[in-house]
C-alpha positions as CSV (number, residue, x, y, z in Angstrom):
1,M,14.6,-28.6,20.3
2,K,17.2,-27.6,17.9
3,K,14.9,-24.9,16.5
4,K,13.4,-23.7,19.7
5,A,17.4,-23.2,20.9
6,K,18.2,-21.8,16.9
7,K,14.6,-19.4,17.1
8,R,15.6,-18.8,20.6
9,A,19.7,-17.6,19.6
10,V,18.6,-14.9,16.8
11,G,15.3,-13.1,19.3
12,R,18.7,-12.7,21.5
13,K,20.5,-11.1,19.8
14,Y,17.5,-9.2,18.2
15,Q,17.2,-8.5,20.8
16,K,20.5,-6.7,21.6
17,K,20.2,-4.9,18.5
18,Y,16.8,-3.3,19.3
19,P,16.3,-2.6,23.2
20,S,13.3,-1.5,22.7
21,P,10.2,-1.5,20.2
22,V,10.3,1.5,18.9
23,E,14.3,0.9,17.8
24,A,13.0,-2.2,16.0
25,I,10.6,-0.7,14.2
26,L,12.7,2.1,12.8
27,G,15.6,0.5,13.5
28,R,14.9,-2.6,11.0
29,R,13.5,-0.4,8.4
30,K,15.5,2.2,8.5
31,T,17.9,0.8,4.7
32,E,14.5,0.8,3.2
33,K,13.9,4.6,2.5
34,D,14.3,4.2,-1.6
35,K,11.6,1.3,-0.9
36,F,8.8,4.5,-0.3
37,P,8.4,5.4,-3.7
38,Q,7.7,9.7,-4.6
39,T,4.9,11.1,-6.3
40,R,6.3,11.4,-8.9
41,E,7.4,8.8,-9.3
42,M,3.9,7.0,-8.1
43,E,2.5,9.7,-11.2
44,A,4.8,8.2,-13.6
45,L,3.7,4.7,-13.4
46,L,0.4,5.2,-13.2
47,R,0.1,7.7,-16.4
48,A,2.5,4.1,-18.0
49,A,-0.2,2.0,-17.0
50,K,-3.0,3.8,-18.2
51,K,-1.9,3.9,-21.5
52,E,-1.0,0.7,-21.9
53,S,-4.6,-1.0,-19.9
54,E,-7.9,0.2,-18.2
55,R,-7.6,-2.9,-16.7
56,D,-3.9,-2.6,-15.4
57,Y,-4.1,0.8,-13.6
58,M,-7.1,0.5,-11.8
59,L,-5.8,-2.2,-9.9
60,L,-2.4,0.3,-9.6
61,F,-5.6,3.3,-8.8
62,C,-6.7,1.2,-6.5
63,A,-3.3,-0.3,-4.0
64,V,-2.5,3.7,-5.1
65,N,-5.5,5.5,-3.2
66,L,-6.9,2.8,-0.7
67,G,-3.7,1.1,0.3
68,L,-4.7,-2.0,-0.2
69,R,-2.3,-4.8,-0.3
70,A,-1.8,-7.4,-3.1
71,L,-4.7,-10.2,-2.0
72,E,-6.9,-7.1,-0.9
73,A,-6.6,-4.9,-4.0
74,V,-6.6,-7.9,-6.6
75,S,-9.8,-9.5,-5.2
76,L,-11.3,-6.3,-5.1
77,S,-15.5,-7.2,-5.5
78,R,-18.9,-4.5,-6.4
79,R,-19.3,-4.9,-2.9
80,N,-16.4,-4.1,-1.7
81,F,-18.3,-0.4,-3.7
82,K,-21.2,-0.6,-1.8
83,N,-22.5,2.9,-0.8
84,M,-19.5,4.2,-1.3
85,E,-21.5,7.9,-1.9
86,E,-23.7,7.7,1.3
87,T,-21.0,6.5,3.1
88,G,-17.0,8.2,2.2
89,F,-15.8,5.2,2.2
90,V,-14.5,1.8,1.3
91,Y,-15.0,-1.4,2.9
92,V,-12.6,-4.4,3.0
93,R,-11.2,-7.2,4.8
94,T,-8.0,-7.0,5.5
95,A,-6.4,-10.4,4.1
96,K,-3.9,-11.1,6.8
97,V,-7.4,-12.7,7.5
98,R,-9.9,-12.9,5.8
99,S,-12.0,-14.1,7.8
100,E,-15.8,-14.3,7.5
101,K,-16.8,-13.3,10.9
102,D,-14.0,-10.4,10.9
103,P,-16.1,-6.8,10.3
104,W,-14.9,-4.4,7.0
105,D,-12.5,-2.1,7.5
106,P,-13.7,1.3,6.9
107,I,-11.1,3.5,4.0
108,P,-12.1,7.4,3.4
109,V,-12.7,8.4,-0.4
110,D,-12.3,11.7,-1.8
111,E,-14.8,12.6,-4.1
112,E,-12.7,12.4,-7.0
113,T,-11.5,9.1,-6.3
114,Q,-15.3,8.3,-6.1
115,S,-16.1,9.1,-9.4
116,E,-12.7,7.6,-11.1
117,L,-14.2,4.5,-9.4
118,R,-17.9,4.2,-9.8
119,S,-16.7,5.3,-13.2
120,Y,-15.1,1.9,-14.0
121,I,-17.4,-0.2,-11.7
122,D,-19.9,1.1,-13.8
123,K,-18.3,-0.1,-17.0
124,I,-18.1,-4.3,-15.5
125,P,-20.5,-6.4,-17.3
126,G,-23.7,-7.0,-14.8
127,N,-23.2,-10.5,-14.7
128,R,-19.5,-10.2,-12.8
129,T,-18.9,-9.3,-9.6
130,H,-14.7,-9.1,-8.8
131,L,-13.8,-6.4,-10.9
132,F,-10.0,-7.3,-11.7
133,P,-11.5,-11.1,-13.1
134,G,-9.1,-14.2,-13.3
135,Q,-8.4,-16.1,-16.8
136,R,-9.8,-20.0,-16.7
137,G,-12.5,-19.3,-14.1
138,R,-10.7,-18.1,-11.9
139,K,-12.7,-15.2,-9.7
140,Y,-10.2,-12.2,-9.2
141,I,-6.1,-12.5,-11.3
142,T,-3.4,-13.7,-8.9
143,Q,-1.3,-11.9,-6.7
144,R,1.8,-12.5,-8.7
145,T,-0.4,-11.1,-11.3
146,A,-0.3,-8.5,-9.2
147,N,3.0,-8.0,-9.4
148,N,4.0,-9.3,-13.2
149,I,1.4,-5.8,-13.5
150,F,3.4,-3.1,-10.8
151,N,6.9,-4.6,-12.7
152,H,5.5,-4.6,-16.0
153,Y,4.6,-0.9,-15.7
154,A,8.0,0.1,-13.2
155,Q,10.0,-0.8,-16.0
156,K,7.9,1.5,-18.5
157,A,8.0,4.9,-16.1
158,R,12.4,4.3,-16.3
159,L,11.7,3.6,-12.1
160,S,15.2,3.4,-10.8
161,K,14.2,2.2,-7.3
162,K,13.7,-1.2,-6.0
163,L,9.9,-0.9,-6.0
164,T,7.6,-4.1,-4.8
165,F,3.5,-3.5,-5.9
166,H,3.0,-3.9,-1.9
167,S,5.6,0.2,-2.3
168,L,1.9,1.8,-3.3
169,R,0.8,1.0,0.3
170,H,3.8,2.4,1.2
171,Y,3.0,5.6,-0.6
172,F,-0.3,5.4,0.8
173,G,0.6,5.8,4.2
174,S,3.7,7.6,3.9
175,M,0.9,10.3,2.4
176,M,-1.9,9.7,5.6
177,Y,0.9,10.4,8.1
178,E,3.0,13.8,5.7
179,Y,-1.8,15.1,5.6
180,T,-2.2,14.7,8.9
181,G,1.1,14.2,11.0
182,D,-1.7,11.8,13.3
183,I,0.3,8.5,13.7
184,R,-3.3,7.1,15.3
185,F,-4.9,7.7,11.9
186,V,-2.5,6.0,10.0
187,Q,-2.9,2.8,12.2
188,A,-6.4,3.6,12.2
189,V,-6.8,3.8,7.7
190,M,-3.7,1.3,7.4
191,R,-5.5,-1.2,9.2
192,H,-2.2,-1.9,11.4
193,R,-3.0,-4.3,14.8
194,S,-0.1,-3.1,16.4
195,P,0.4,1.1,17.0
196,L,4.5,0.6,16.0
197,S,4.3,-0.5,12.7
198,S,2.9,3.1,11.6
199,W,5.7,4.4,13.3
200,I,7.7,2.8,10.2
201,Y,5.8,5.8,8.3
202,V,7.5,9.1,11.0
203,H,11.1,7.7,10.6
204,V,10.7,8.4,7.0
205,M,9.1,11.8,7.2
206,E,11.6,11.9,9.3
207,E,15.3,11.1,6.5
208,K,12.9,13.4,3.6
209,L,13.1,16.3,5.8
210,L,16.4,15.4,6.4
211,D,16.7,15.1,2.7
212,V,15.2,18.6,1.8
213,V,18.0,20.4,4.0
214,R,20.4,18.2,2.4
215,E,19.4,19.8,-0.7
216,K,19.2,23.0,0.7
217,K,22.9,23.1,1.9
218,K,24.2,22.6,-1.0
219,K,21.8,25.3,-2.9
220,F,23.1,28.0,-0.4
221,G,26.5,27.0,0.7
């Protein structure tokens, strides 16, 4: 009973602060702009990884270009890329669900990304199914390993922001909205159940526009 009462109190406090669902999404994330990496930061991160390890580079590359969650990225296997060239899509199951009964969600992939993915997949030995195998007989590396890989190269690239592996997915989402301006498209490609989850990228774009205006004002007085 005490837990339920505490939960209701927290809910009332949250509703008072954010009266509508949209305000909840935007307001809650308003202070999190720094968790969204810029293009130059992503380029520096990938460059650092490419110099050191092809496996690590491709793990980060997949997360950035496919908008994957950590578990979705580490568990990628050959079947995710079946018929990729013919269809133009990579198919994944959402990490939050991952039920065998659920359909595979399509993620569009451009030809340049397809080429780099296929080049890496073709190098994988025939007896191996997963792209990023783990140690001690594990099918694939753990999410903790993925986070450690990200942190290692973030330090190498001297990224000042408090970014995480999930920031790669945020970058993908923000780029999709920047290119299309279509929140429904972002919802589909990010595999969000609710469009409210996708509104965060609208907010980030507004913040970026404000930053541009402020810089312009500084420059021209």
